[in-house]
N, C-alpha and C positions, 0 to 999 in steps of 0.2 A: 942488371945494369943495361943490358941490351934492349930491354923493353922501354927504358927511359928514352933511348935514342929513337925508337919507333914513335913513341908518344910525342916527342919534340918535333920530329919530322912531320907527323900527322898534323899537329897544331899549326905549324908553319904553312903547310900546304893547304890546310883548311881555311886559314885566314886569307891567304892569297886567292884561293879558289872562290871563297865566299865573296870577297871584294869584287873580283872580276865578274862573277856570276850575277851579283846584285846590280852592278853598274851596267852590264850588257844584256841582262835578261829581258826578253820581251813579255814576260809573264808578270802577274801580280806578285807582290812581296810575299803574301801568304803561301802562294804556290811554290815560290823559290825556297822559302823556309822549310817546307815539307820535303823538297828534294834534298836540301842540305842535311836535314835530320835523317833521312833515309840513307844518305851516303855515309854519315857518321855511324849509324847503326851497322851498316854493312862492313865498314872498317873494323868496328869493335868485334863483330862476330868472327871475322877473318883472323884477327890477332888474339882472339880469346880474352878480350878485356870486358869485364863486367861492369856495366852502369845501368841504372834504372832509366826508364823513359823520361822521367822528370829531370834527371841529371843530364841526359842527352839534350833535352829541350833547353835547359839552362845553358849548356855549352853553345848551342846554336844562337841563343839570345846574346850571349857574350860576344860571339863572333860578329853578330850583326851590330852590336854596340861599337865594337872596334872599327868596323868598316864605315859606320856613320860618322865617326870622329875624324876620319881621314879625309 
């Protein structure tokens, strides 16, 4: 149950961070997506959460879609 709290906090922080990063980043979107993907992978390793690279890429795409809707 504690891991669900971590995941919920991560998603909330990831969405907020991605939105701010995309809005304020001086870099191209593709470079920003790579940075977000790397941050997600680092978080996953730190908390021993297993996802494939495709699942991480899908998560990044979902975050991007949410931030574009706002």
